[in-house]
C-alpha positions, 0 to 999 in steps of 0.5 A: 941703414935699411933705407938710404938715398931716394927711399929715405927721402921719399919716406921723409917727404911723406912724413914731414913734407905732407899736408898732415904734418901738424896732425902727425906732430901732435899724435902721441905716437907719430910725433916720435917718428917725426921728431926722429926724422927731423933729427936726421936733417942736418946730416942730410942737408945736401939732399934736395928732396929733404930740403923741399920737405922741410920747406913744405912743413915750414910753409904749412906751419906758417900758412895755417898758424899751426906752429902755435898749435904745435907749441901748445901741444905736449907732443907737438912742442917736441917736434917743433923744437926738433924742427927749429934745431934742424933749421939751425943746423944742430944735430941731436941724436933722437935719444938725446932729443927725447931725453927730457920727455922721458925724464918727466915720465920717470919723475912722475912715476917716482912721485906716485910710488 
């Protein structure tokens, strides 16, 4: 890995633990990055910085009721799912976590043509 240890933890904290978590999670591009980062949580569960970042994200979601916004958003729902899976300790590879989202696009493309 290019980023490991403290560098990864810092990057993770900025993306997931920041106050802009909800905005990033509902962005069509940033949501994929956040979802991929969340998929790494179970493998890095012992990292205290990552634990704090996840706790901060959960606090923001609960305090502002942003979890409702995420659940209703086409991008945010995937991030919310990844967060819930991470909190339960399930590890999904990012490609597997995103497979359902890609499958829908492929189906739509086939229906058009």
